[in-house]
C-alpha positions in Angstrom: 2.6 20.2 18.5 -0.5 20.6 16.1 1.3 19.7 13.0 2.3 16.4 14.8 -1.3 15.5 15.6 -2.3 16.4 12.0 0.0 14.3 10.5 -0.7 11.3 12.8 -4.4 11.8 12.3 -3.8 11.8 8.5 -1.7 8.8 8.5 -4.5 6.9 10.6 -6.9 8.2 8.1 -4.9 6.4 5.2 -4.5 3.6 7.0 -8.5 3.5 7.5 -9.5 4.6 4.1 -7.3 1.7 2.4 -9.4 -0.7 3.9 -12.5 1.3 2.8 -11.4 1.4 -0.8 -10.7 -2.4 -0.8 -14.1 -3.1 0.4 -15.8 -0.3 -1.8 -14.0 -2.0 -4.9 -16.2 -4.9 -4.2 -19.1 -2.9 -4.3 -18.5 -0.9 -7.3 -17.5 -3.6 -9.4 -20.7 -5.8 -9.1 -22.8 -2.5 -9.3 -20.8 -1.4 -12.5 -21.8 -4.9 -13.9 -25.3 -5.4 -12.8 -26.5 -2.3 -11.3 -27.2 -4.2 -7.7 -25.8 -3.1 -4.3 -24.5 -6.0 -2.9 -25.1 -5.6 0.8 -23.8 -9.0 1.7 -20.3 -7.8 0.9 -19.9 -6.9 4.5 -20.4 -10.2 5.8 -18.2 -11.9 3.3 -15.3 -9.6 4.9 -16.5 -10.8 8.2 -16.4 -14.7 7.2 -12.8 -13.6 5.9 -11.8 -12.3 9.1 -13.1 -15.1 11.3 -11.4 -18.0 8.9 -8.3 -15.9 9.2 -8.8 -15.5 13.0 -9.1 -19.2 13.3 -6.3 -20.4 11.1 -4.1 -18.0 13.1 -5.2 -19.6 16.6 -4.4 -22.9 15.1 -0.8 -22.0 13.7 0.2 -19.4 16.0 1.9 -22.1 18.5 2.9 -24.1 15.6 6.5 -22.8 15.3 6.0 -21.2 11.9 7.3 -17.8 11.7 4.6 -15.3 12.5 4.6 -13.5 9.6 4.1 -16.8 7.3 1.2 -17.6 9.8 -0.4 -14.3 8.6 0.2 -15.3 4.9 -1.5 -18.5 5.5 -4.6 -17.1 7.0 -5.0 -14.9 4.3 -4.2 -17.6 1.7 -7.2 -19.9 3.4 -9.7 -16.8 3.9 -9.8 -16.0 0.3 -10.8 -19.4 -1.2 -13.6 -19.5 1.6 -14.7 -16.1 0.6 -14.7 -16.8 -3.0 -16.8 -19.8 -3.1 -19.4 -18.0 -0.7 -19.5 -15.3 -2.7 -20.2 -17.6 -6.0 -22.9 -19.5 -4.2 -24.6 -16.1 -3.0 -24.6 -14.8 -6.8 -25.5 -18.3 -8.2 -28.2 -19.1 -5.7 -29.7 -15.6 -4.4 -28.9 -12.8 -7.2 -28.8 -14.9 -10.7 -32.7 -15.6 -10.5 -33.4 -12.4 -9.7 -31.4 -10.5 -12.5 -34.4 -9.5 -14.2 -36.7 -9.0 -11.1 -37.5 -5.6 -9.9 -34.7 -3.6 -8.0 -36.1 -3.8 -4.8 -36.1 -7.7 -4.4 -32.3 -8.5 -4.9 -32.2 -5.5 -2.0 -34.5 -7.5 0.3 -32.6 -10.8 -0.5 -29.4 -9.3 0.3 -30.6 -7.8 3.6 -32.0 -11.6 4.3 -28.8 -13.2 3.2 -26.7 -10.8 5.6 -28.8 -11.7 8.7 -28.6 -15.5 8.0 -24.6 -15.6 7.2 -24.1 -13.7 10.5 -26.4 -15.8 12.2 -24.5 -19.3 11.1 -21.6 -17.4 11.8 -22.3 -16.8 15.4 -23.3 -20.6 15.7 -20.0 -21.4 14.3 -17.7 -19.0 15.9 -19.8 -18.2 19.0 -21.2 -14.5 19.6 -18.1 -13.8 21.9 -15.2 -11.5 20.0 -12.3 -13.8 19.4 -8.7 -12.2 19.7 -6.6 -11.7 16.9 -3.1 -11.9 18.6 0.0 -9.6 17.1 2.0 -11.3 14.3 4.3 -8.5 13.5 6.5 -6.5 15.7 4.9 -4.0 17.7 7.6 -1.5 17.9 6.2 1.7 15.8 8.1 3.2 13.0 8.9 6.9 13.4 7.4 8.9 10.2 8.9 12.4 10.9 6.8 13.2 14.0 4.2 10.7 13.8 4.1 7.0 14.8 3.0 4.0 12.4 2.7 0.4 13.7 4.2 -2.2 11.4 0.7 -3.7 10.9 -0.6 -0.5 9.7 2.3 0.1 7.0 1.6 -3.5 5.8 -2.2 -2.5 5.1 -1.1 0.6 3.3 1.3 -1.7 1.5 -1.0 -4.5 0.6 -4.1 -2.3 -0.2 -2.1 -0.2 -2.6 -0.7 -3.3 -4.2 -4.1 -4.9 -4.7 -5.8 -1.5 -5.6 -3.2 -1.0 -8.3 -3.5 -4.5 -9.6 -7.1 -4.3 -9.9 -7.1 -1.1 -11.8 -4.3 -2.8 -14.2 -6.3 -6.1 -14.5 -9.7 -4.0 -15.7 -7.8 -1.8 -17.9 -5.2 -3.9 -19.6 -6.1 -7.5 -19.6 -8.9 -9.4 -22.0 -10.5 -10.1 -18.8 -11.1 -6.6 -17.8 -12.4 -5.8 -21.6 -14.9 -8.5 -21.2 -15.9 -6.8 -17.7 -16.1 -3.6 -19.2 -18.1 -4.7 -22.3 -20.4 -6.5 -20.0 -20.8 -3.5 -17.9 -21.9 -1.3 -21.3 -24.4 -3.8 -22.2 -24.4 -7.6 -21.4 -26.6 -8.6 -24.4 -24.5 -6.7 -27.0 -21.3 -8.4 -25.2 -22.7 -11.9 -25.5 -23.3 -11.4 -29.1 -19.4 -10.4 -29.2 -18.5 -14.0 -27.7 -18.5 -12.7 -24.3 -19.7 -15.0 -21.7 -21.8 -12.6 -19.4 -22.5 -15.2 -16.7 -19.0 -16.3 -16.4 -17.8 -12.5 -16.3 -20.3 -11.7 -13.8 -19.2 -14.8 -11.3 -15.6 -13.5 -11.9 -16.5 -10.2 -10.7 -17.9 -11.6 -7.7 -14.8 -13.7 -6.9 -12.7 -10.9 -7.3 -14.4 -8.7 -4.9 -14.5 -11.3 -2.6 -11.1 -12.1 -2.5 -10.5 -8.2 -1.8 -13.1 -8.6 1.1 -11.4 -11.3 2.4 -7.7 -9.5 2.7 -9.6 -6.7 4.1 -11.4 -8.7 6.5 -8.2 -10.4 7.7 -6.2 -6.9 7.7 -9.1 -5.3 9.8 -9.0 -8.1 12.4 -5.2 -7.7 12.5 -5.3 -4.1 13.0 -8.0 -4.2 15.9 -6.8 -7.4 17.3 -10.5 -8.8 17.5 -12.9 -10.4 15.4 -16.6 -10.9 15.7 -19.5 -12.4 13.6 -21.3 -8.9 13.5 -17.9 -7.0 12.7 -18.9 -6.6 9.0 -21.9 -4.6 9.0 -20.1 -1.2 9.7 -17.0 -1.5 7.6 -19.3 -2.5 4.8 -21.9 0.3 5.2 -18.7 2.5 5.6 -17.1 1.1 2.2 -20.7 1.7 0.5 -20.5 5.3 1.5 -17.2 5.6 0.1 -18.3 4.0 -3.2 -21.2 6.4 -3.3 -18.8 9.5 -2.2 -16.3 8.5 -5.3 -19.0 7.8 -7.6 -20.4 4.1 -7.6 -19.4 1.9 -10.6 -16.0 3.8 -11.0 -12.8 2.0 -9.6 -10.8 5.0 -9.3 -13.9 6.7 -7.5 -13.8 4.0 -4.9 -10.1 4.3 -4.5 -10.4 7.9 -4.0 -13.9 8.0 -1.7 -12.3 5.1 0.5 -9.2 7.2 1.2 -11.2 10.6 1.5 -13.8 8.8 3.8 -11.0 7.5 6.1 -9.2 10.8 6.5 -12.2 12.8 7.1 -13.3 10.2 9.6 -9.9 10.2 11.3 -9.6 13.8 11.2 -13.2 14.1 12.7 -12.4 11.6 15.2 -9.1 13.7 16.5 -10.7 17.0 16.4 -14.5 16.5 17.2 -13.6 17.2 21.2 -12.1 20.6 20.4 -14.9 21.6 17.9 -17.7 20.6 20.4 -15.8 22.0 23.6 -15.7 18.2 24.9 -19.2 17.6 24.5 -18.5 14.8 22.0 -15.7 12.5 22.0 -13.6 10.5 19.4 -16.0 7.4 19.9 -18.4 9.4 17.9 -16.4 9.3 14.6 -19.1 6.9 13.1 -21.0 9.6 12.3 -18.8 11.5 9.7 -19.3 8.7 7.4 -23.0 9.2 7.4 -22.9 12.4 7.2 -20.9 12.6 4.4 -23.3 9.8 2.7 -26.2 12.4 3.4 -24.4 15.2 1.8 -23.4 13.3 -1.4 -26.7 11.6 -2.0 -28.3 15.6 -1.5 -25.7 17.6 -3.2 -23.7 15.2 -5.9 -25.7 12.0 -6.3 -23.3 11.1 -8.8 -20.3 11.1 -6.5 -17.0 13.0 -7.2 -15.9 11.4 -10.2 -19.2 10.6 -11.7 -21.1 7.6 -12.1 -20.4 5.2 -15.1 -24.1 3.6 -15.6 -24.4 0.8 -18.0 -27.0 1.9 -21.0 -29.2 -1.2 -21.2 -31.7 0.1 -23.2 
């Protein structure tokens, strides 16, 4: 029986960690090129989720196959998030590229508040129900159970993460991104348009956040204007855990954080004698963040920091 619970918690952790990894990739790509923590990234996820749930609500009774409705929702969320992210980069971050590091951080916090407020005005403060678009009968994996939507999250996340790694490591665009991360001035002398590469990086991160936002809303059957803050913060923790600036580290950190959080939620009651329940699972992410910053600030896979000297 204990093995059954352990396997179930690991599967739940992989699902959770896959979402964290998707979001963490956006953080780590931007940091790798600009040395900037884009704390608005969680709010881009939220906008993707809200656009997705709006489209689903409009099409759920249209007679279209429900899986197709989900695909359309994602297809609508991605361009909205890309446009928003490009606007953020162009208006808020680009003018501060050579400013002290504290200025973009304060700007990001302010932008986060503005985006959440605008989202609250557009979609109202009350949570919106995200209807089930996939079968609800669980799939048996040995003694554990996995809902079809959880399996979809695992598959989509794996495909996107592998695709991004191939893009960065095997394509001309990827070489331009790596060159810009190493030294944007020298990359510019070699014919690389640094501004264009940075904009594409923001667009790719926003696309991943849009997909993650719809997946999160689908998994929990709910979307709300403030839903991006905690996943964004945990994804940042995952990026730091794996080694921010390292794509493989972001994936590893996300998966590890999801498993740690799921195992902690499953066993915290037994460990504390019932004093703490599973709803305290959020503490594990921030305990991990503190431990990593204290004992290994560079993360598990190190940190690729561009030499801008």
